[in-house]
N, C-alpha and C positions, 0 to 999 in steps of 0.2 A: 440463639443465633440461627439455629437450624430451622426454626419455624419461620423466621423473617425471610431466610433464603428460600424457603418452600413457597411461601406467598409470592415472593418476587418472581420465582420461575413459573408459577401459574400464570402470572400476569404477562410475562413475556410469551409464553405458549399461546395464550388467548389472542394476544396481539398478532402473532405470526400465523395464526390459524386462518385469517383472512388473506386471501391471495392478493387482494388489491394492495394490502400493506406491503407485501413483499415485493411487488413492483415498484411502488413509490419509494420504498426504503432502499433497495439494493440495485435496481435496473435503471430507473429513470434519472437519478442524479447524474450517474456516469454518462448517460447519453446527452444530458444537457451540458455538462461540462465539456464533452467532445465537440458539440455544436458551437459552443460559445468560443472555445479556444480556436476552432477552425476558422470562425468568421472574424472574431475581434481580438485574438491573442496577439502577443507581442511580436511573434514571428509571422503572423498570417499575412502580413502586407508584402511579402516577397512576390514579385512579378512572376507570372507563370506564362511562359512561351512555348508553343508547339510549332515544330518545323517539319514541313513536308517536302521531300525531295530525295535525291540520291545522296546519302551521307558520305560517299566517297569523293564528292566534288570538292574542288578548292573554295568555291563560293560558300557552300554550306559549312565547311570546316572553319572558314574565317569568321562567318557570322555567328556561329555557334560559340566559338572561342571568345569573341569579343563580348557576347551577351553574358557568358558565364563570368567573364572577368569584371563586368559591370554589375554583378551580383543578382543576375536574373537566373531563374530556374528553367532549364531548357529540356524539353523531351522532343523525341523524334517519333513519327507516326505516319501512316499513309494519308493522303489528302482527304479522303472520306472520313476517317477517324478524327482527323483534326477538325474538320467542320462539325462533326457530332459533338466533339468536345466543346467547341465554340458555342454551339446552340444550347448546351446543357449547363454552361457557365463554369466548366471544369478547367478551362484555361483562359487567360486574359486575352492573348493575342496569337494569331496564326499566321506563320509566314510560309508561303507557297513558293518553292523554287522549281522552275521549269528546267528542262534540259537545254532549251535555248539560252536561258539566262546564265546557266552554268557555263555553257560554251563561250558566251560573249565575255563573261568575267575572266576566263582563262586566256582569252584572246586580247585582253586589255581593253575591251570595249564597254560601254555603259551596259549594265544589266538590269532588266525590269523585274521587280519582285511584287507578288500579290500579298498585301498585308491586310489581314482582316481582324478587327477588334470585337470582342464580345459585347453584349449589351449592358453588363453590370457595372456599377459605378466605378470600381477600381480599374477597369480596362483602359481608361484614358491615360491614367499615369503610366501604366505599363506600355501603352503605345508610344509615349514620349521617350521612354527608355529605349525601346527598339529603334526608334528614329535616330537617337543619338548614337547607339552602337552601329547601326547601319552606315550612318555618316562617317564614323570613325574608319570602318572598313573601306569606305568609298575613297576617303583621303589617302589612305595607306596605298590603295591601288593606283591612284592617280600619281603619288610620289614615285612609285615604282616604275610607272609608264613614262615619266619625265627622264628618269635616269637611264631607262633603256633607250629612249629616243636620242640620248646624248652619246650613245655608242657603248654603254656599259652593259654586259651581259646581266641576265636575270639573277643568277646566283650571287654575283658580286653586289649588285644593286641591293638585293634583299639583305645581305649581310651588312652593307653600309647603313642601311635604315635601322637594322636592329642595334647596330653599334651606336649610331646617333641618338637613338631612343634611350639606350642605357646611359649615356653620358650627358644628355641634355637635362637641365634642370627646369622642368616645366613649372609654369605658375601654379601655386597651390591656393586653394580657397578653403579656409577653415571656418566652419560655422560653429559658433559658441552658443549653446543652448543655455539660456538663463532661466528657463522655465522650470520651477522646482518640481512641478508634477511629473514632467518628462523625465527629469533626472531621477525622481524616485522609482519610476516604472521601468526604467532602462535595465535594470539587472533582472527583470522578472522573465521567466520562460514563457512559452506560448500559452500554457494552460495554467500557470501559477495562480494568477489573479482570479480567474473564474473558479478554479477548484476551491480556494479559500472562501469565496462569496457563497458558492452553492453549498459547500459544507455546512456553514452556519444556517442558511436558509433551510435546508431539509432536516437538519437535526432538530431544530426548533419547531419546524411546521409539523414533522412526524410525531414528536412528543405532545403537541398541543392536540392534534387530531387523535392521538392515542388516548387522550382523557375519556373518550367515549367508552372504553372498556372499563374504566372506573365507574362511570355513571351507570353502566349496565350492571356491574357488580352490586351497586347499591340498590337498583331498581328490582333486580331479579333475586335479591336476597342472598347473594354469594357471600357477601362480606358479614351478613348476619349469621349465616351458618358457620363461618370460620370463627366468629366470636363465641358461638355455642360450644365450640371445643375449648380445651384449656389453653386458649390464646387470649392474651390481654389486648386491651384497645391500642396500647403503645406498640405492641408488636405487629398488629394488623396495619397501622399507620406506617410503621417502618418498612414493612414488606411492600406495601403499596407504593411508597416513595422510591424504594430500591428497584422495584420492577420497572417504573418509568425511567429511572436512571439507567438501568441495564439496557432497555430498548435504544435510548439516545447514544449510549457509549458504543454498542455494537454497530449501530448505523454510522457513527463518526468514524470509528476505527476502520470499518469496511471502506469508507469513501477515501480516507487518507491513504490506505494501504493500496487500494485499487487504482487511484490516480498516480501514485508514485511508480507502480509497476507498469501500467498501461500507457501513461502519458508522460512519464518522466518528470512529474512535478516535484520540486524541490521544497520540502517543508522545513528546511533549516535543521536546527537541533531537534531531533526526535523526542527527547525527553521533555524539552520545554514545550513543544507544540502538543504533545500528548497531554501535559499539564493544563494548558489552556483549554483543549478540548474537553477534558474531565470537568473543569469548572463550568464551562458553557453547558455541558450536558446536565449538570447539577441544577443550573438556573432553568433550563428547559424543563426538566423533570418536576422541579418545584412549581413552575407556572402550570404544568398539566395537572398537578394536584389541586391547585386552586380552581381551575376550571371545572375539574372533575367533582369537586365538593360543592360548588356554587350551583351549578346546573343540574336540572333533574331530568332533562330529555337528551338522550344520547345523539340524536340527530342534530338537535340545536347546539349541543356542546361541540359536535364535530364541525359544524358550520362556523361557529364562533372561533374555534381553533384556526381553521383555515384563513378566516378574514384577519383575525389578529395576528397570526403568523407572518402572513404577506405584508401587512402594514408595518409591523416591527422591522421586518427584513428590508423593506424599502427605506425606512428611516435610518436603519443602522448600517446602510451601504452594501447590503447583499445583492442589489440589483444594479445601482449605479455607484461607482467608487465614491466614498465621501469626499475625496480630494476635490471633486468637482462641485461640491455643495455650496450653497450661499452661507453667509454668516449666521442667519436664522436657522437653516437647516442643520448646520454645524452643531449649534446648541441643542436643538431638539434631538439630534442623533445620539447625544451624551446620555439620554435617558434610556437607551436600549441596550441590552447586553451584547447585541450583534456588533455594535460600534467598538465597545471595548475589546471584544475578542478579535474583531478585525485589525484594530490597532496592534494588538499583541502578535497576531500572525504576521503582520506587515513588518514589524520590528524584527522578528525572528528570521523571516524569509529574505528580506531586502537588505538588512543590516547586520546580519549575524549577531543579533542582540542576545544579551546574557539575561540571567535570571533577575538581576538588579534593574536591567532596562525596562522589563515589563512588570515589575512589582506594582505600579499604580494600576495597570489593567487587571492584574490578578486580584489585587485587593478589591477592586469594585465588583468584579464577577463573584468573588466570595461573599461580599456584603449582600449582593442581590440574591444570590442562592440561598444564604441563611434567612433573609427577611422573607422570601417567598416560601421556603420550607416551613418555617414556624407558622406563617399564615395559612398555608395549605394544611398543615396537620390540625391547627385549631378548627378550621372550617369543616375538615373531614371528621373530627371528633364530634362536632355539633351536629353534623349531617346524619351521623350514625344513630343519633338519638331521636331522629324524627323520621316519620314514614313518608315514603314517596307516593 
């Protein structure tokens, strides 16, 4: 067993010796998860509004309070900063409140606001929310003015309006969502879906591109020198397989831990999620052995690994959620390990699934790993007997 572990350790060190591998294994996945979660995550649709003006005025307090009550994220800054945020797309809508508008509002007169929307696609939806919130504030101000004109002082009128609002049963609009996909995604956090997808994409992709080290070991005679020592062919094959598995498991565990700590990703039951990850890593490691045993050129093997890894990831739902696939694509995706692992993670993350719930997915991943591992071992044994 020590011989197998030694060979596996050598493979891991050879893989990590390439600095580009370290970037694509440990840095790039987290950056991509951050980008996808920020742009397309479940909570990324919250409208962002920046308000420029004196925060102590009643107009700004009223508008800010109403926007926040309507679920809008509100920030305050100077006019120049708000315009810069709009130009860079860091906020959806900017509201500029002048001193004259604030004074007019306090006097009960109409107040003119400057509202500017940014150029990106989500700004128009945020602009409609701003208009609705401002209209609500305007309506409340007109109601207060009517009561004051009737001879009621401002404090009494404001108290009467608050009391009426508390006791008035307003019409309620309830939207019933019958879309199964929307219901399924509703429990996900902002980064949960992207983290699961990118975990499967990069673990498999890194494993396949790591097959180049196995090809180099064969071409440069590293494995032949290992076999010259008191090491059997079976031990060499087991060590190579364990090395591939170790690379995949380290990367997968790092992504799961990093996303949980940095982005608050909920992986559900950690033991079940870890089990799914280990079986998927076994499939990825076995597939890398097949490529590393069949190909004789490390550059070509790395290129094949990238292409095959991206195609399988796309078919398996690591780029677009498989819930949006057509019927034909649904069938095709079942031939990829990514889809089975995706379904297992979805069951654990979204529905608090148990071991019994994910047994079909675990069974398919185990079968794929076993089949590819036997095939990879046979191909590697055969390749060791021929010259490159």
